[in-house]
N, C-alpha and C positions, 0 to 999 in steps of 0.2 A: 934247312927249312922243314917245317913239320905241318901236317894237316891234321886238324881235330875233326874226327867224324862223330856226329851226334845222332843217336838213334833214340827216339822216344816211342813208347809203345803202350798198349793196353790190350790184354787178352789176345796176344799175337802168337800163340803157340804153334799155329798152323803155318807160319811163314817167317818168323824171325831168324830161324836157323839159316835159312837160304841167304838172308841179308848178311849175317855174320860170315858165312863161308866165302861170299864174294869179296869180303875185306881180307880175310885171312890168307886168301890165295894171291894177294897182290905181290907183284915182283918187288916193288919198293916197300921198305919197312919204315919209311919216314912219316908215320901217322900214329895217332892214338884213337881209341874208341871209348866214348862216353855214352852210357846207356841210362836213361831214366824211364822207369816203369811206373805207371799210374795206379799201382795196387791191383794187378791182374788177379782174376779169380780162377783162371785156368792154370795150366802148368808152364806158362811163359817164364816165370822166375826160375823154375827147375832147369829149363833150357839155357837161360842166361848163366846160371851157376855152373853149368857144364863147361862153359868157356871163360870162367871168371879170371883165370890166369892170363888171359889175353885181352881183358877189358881193363882199361886204365881207371875208370870211375864207374860204379854202378850204384844207383839208388832206386829204391821202390818206395814211393810216397804219394800221398794224395796231391793232385794238382787241380787247376781250374780250367784245364783244357790243354790242347796240344801246344799252343804257343806260349802258355805259361810254363809248361814243362821245358820247352826249348830255351826260354829266357833263363830258367834256373840252371839248365845243363850247360849252356855256353859260358856261364861264370866259372865253371870248372875246367874250361879248356885252356891248354897251354900252347896250342899251335899258333902258327902265323895266319893260317886260313882255316875257315870252318866249312864243312860240308854236312848238310842235314840229310841223312839217308834213313828214312823210316822203315819200320818192319814191313816186309813184303817188296820193298824196292831193292835193287841189286846193282852193283857196278857191272858194266857191260862186258868187260873182259878182265884179265889179270894184269893189264899194263896201264890202266887208267892213271894211277898216280905217277908211274914212271914217265909217262908222257906229259903229264900236267905240271909237275913240280919245276922242271927246268924252264917252262914258259912263264910260270909265276915268278921265278927268281929273275929272269931276264927282263920282264916287262913291268913288274911290280904294280899290277892293277889293284883297284879297290874291289872289283867284282870281275870274275871270269865265268863264262858260261860255255857249255858245249851242247852237243845234240842229245836228245832224249829219244829212246825207243820204247814204244808202248808194248808192254808185255803181251797183252792179249791179241793185238793185231799185227805186231811187227812194224807198224808205221814209225818212221823216224821224223821227228820235228826238229828243224834247223834254225828257224827264225832269221832267215837271210836278210829280212827288211828291218832289222832292229834299230838301224840308225835313222830311220824315218822319225822325225821329231814328234809325231803323234803315235808312235808305236806303243808306248806304255799306257796310252789312253784306253786301249782295247786288249792288250796282251801283256804277258810277262813270261820270262823264261821259266821253265819248269824248275821248281825248288831243288829237286834232286840232281840237277845238272849244274849247279851254281856253287862257286867257291867265293866266300865273302872274306875279305880281310878282317881280322878280328877287331882291328881298331874302329871299324864302323859301329860296332855295338857299344863302344864307349861314348858315342854321340846319341844313340837312341836304341831302344829295344823293340821287339815286336809288340804291336798294339794289340793287347789281349781282348779288346772289344770286338775284334774280328774272330770269327770261328773258322773261316776257310781261307781268306785272302790277306792275312797279315803279312805273308811273305811278299805279296805283290805290293802292298802298301809300303813295306819297308824298302823294297828295291827302288820303287819310283821316288820315294822320299830321298834316298841316297843320291840318285841320279839328278833330280831337280833341285833339291835344297842344298846338298853337299857337293855337287859337281863330281860325283864318283867317276873314276876312270874305269871304263868297261873293256874287257878283252874277250873277243870271241875265240873259242877253241875249235879248230876245224876237225873235230872227231866226236864220237859218241861217248857219253859219260856214264849214263845209267839206263837201266830198264825200269820203267815207271809202271806200277800196277794200277789198273783202273778199278780195282775193288775197294779203294779207299773212301774215306768220308766225303771228300769233295766230289766224287763221281756218282753218288747215290741220288736218285731222282727226287727223294723226299727233301733233299737239301737245296734244290734248285731255287726256291724262294730266298734262301739265305744268300745264295750266290748272286742273284740279281740285286738284292739289297746292298750287298758289300761292294759289288761292281759300281753301283750308282754312287755310293759314298766316296770311293776312290776318284771317280771321274769328276765329281763336283768339287772335291778338295784340290785336285791338281791340274784340272783342265776345264776351269769354269767358262772360258770364252767359247769353247767348242762343245760344251755340254749338250746344247739342243740337238746338234748333229749326232752325238753319242746316244742321246735318248731315243732319237729316231732309229738308230741302228738297233738298240735294245728292243724297241717295239717290233721292228721287222723280224728280228731273230726269234722273238717269242711267238709271233703270230703268222709270219710269212716265211718261215725258215727255208723251206724247200725251194722257193723262188729266189729269196734274197741272198742266200749264201753263194751261189754261182756268180751273181751280179757283184757282190761284194769282193769276191776273190779276184775278178777281172779288174775291178777298180783299184784294188790294192796293188796289182801288178803294174798298172799305169802309174800310180803315185810313186811306186818304187823306181820305176824306169826314169821318171822325171825328177827323182830325188827330192820330192816334196816332204 
């Protein structure tokens, strides 16, 4: 079994080498690296060329955004599973693939996900309540901790009308429309950088718009409740979040 790691980047000279090294230090060698650069104007390409003998496919070309680049890159993948690890994100230790591959071989999931550690805070996100039938209405696993079976992308690709949440849309579509089998991995996969496009305050309007689009498309019956949650999150967040966290614990305990 082989994992195809896809890294898309643009002007990432300050962080892409760290991403590469976390891959090159893996104890398992059953993986390949595909790098798509969006015509960087800094010295990103120089750094990539430094490691060209360890990169399976490298292209530097104009794209229409991050998900367009991912759609193009995954078509070059020869692995059984795909992991999207963007510039600045790293694997949490040298044994991620060594631990993951036997579980993929044994269970043959469509999607596998593990824990994510936020680089700046050290906080670890586990998504223990992922089996709640409404989980994907408000959450998704971190893209950098997910292994997708390549065959899923023969059914559909990332919807490039999304700027931030195409991975959320893709995952919930696979689970709800294609009955994708999901496997939780009980260990940390990646360090996720909070310096990316989706974490910038100026993009919060895009986030709210895309969240609403996903909720209306896949959860129309409970969308009024989701809209109420979105309103409270935007306007009463300090009060609402502790209440919401308590409610989620109750729902999880009741297995609703």
